[in-house]
C-alpha angles and dihedrals in degrees: 000000000000090000091052090049093050091048095048115121091231094058092042090053091048092049092049094051123077113211112186126216089246091058091050091050092047090053094046120120124253096266095051091044091052091049092049092049091049092050091046091052091048090049094050092049090047093052091049091052091045092054094043096047094042090057091042094053092044092055093042093053094045095048092043090056091048091049092050089053090053092045096055094041095051123080100198126064093210090057090050090050091054091047092049089075087071091064106054094155097049111104092203089054091058091045089053092049091053092051093044093050091051090047090051090054090054095049111132096009094107096073118120138060143257132025094327091058091047092052090049092051091050089050091050092051090050090051091054091046092051090050091053092048092047092050091047091052090049091051092047089053090052092048092050094048112125093358095102088058088066090054090050092051092045093052100040105036095073090052092048087051090047090055089054090049092053090046092052093049090047090053089049091055091046089053090051090050093048097046099034090225135092101208124145090253089060102044102020099087099046093043090050090049090051092052093046092052090049091051091047091053091053091044090056095042105044099059090043093053094046092048092046092055092047093049093047088055091050090049090053091050094049091043090053090050091053092049092049092046092050090053092048092047092050091050091052091048092049093049098047107027107028106043 
């Protein structure tokens, strides 16, 4: 039976012909074509976000490190503030600027004596701390921008591809039912479409998931740097401005 199958003219013709993936896609039905277009669009957007955010995080980490070097080497906050303009992509630089601006507003308000002066100083410290926290939250929002889209693509693309797979298999069975035969000429095209859609779903999902995990880790690192810097900045402010 196997010998007869291998020697059949239909199989010989199929083996001798070379149908490319592009030809299969061009001959796909409307549903499969729509799914492939959707997955292709998601993949293109994901790759754009991956490239954009990779460059963004690289610059943010590099400038943050440079700013921290300047911060610890300088002895005057006003000099650091002027230098912070050189690091526009450093999250810690913008956190520092928010704290410094709030501190400048409070300059000279700690004069006095007794309990009233103590309460005022505590309130001033809390104002600076709130400014640092608010700036950190703003920076975290900026760091996280577009990253959730990668998680969405990574989680939904395989299921979109699976829908295309189920559709292709269903069409194959319908073809078998209509023709009464199960030859490769009957089921080959829909099965091939199903496999291509599955592969396209994975192609869109895998890079998005990998990039999402990498970016989440970078966000955690930069967020930790901002938290540590805020604590260090507050300690410096308490020691030198609210004695």
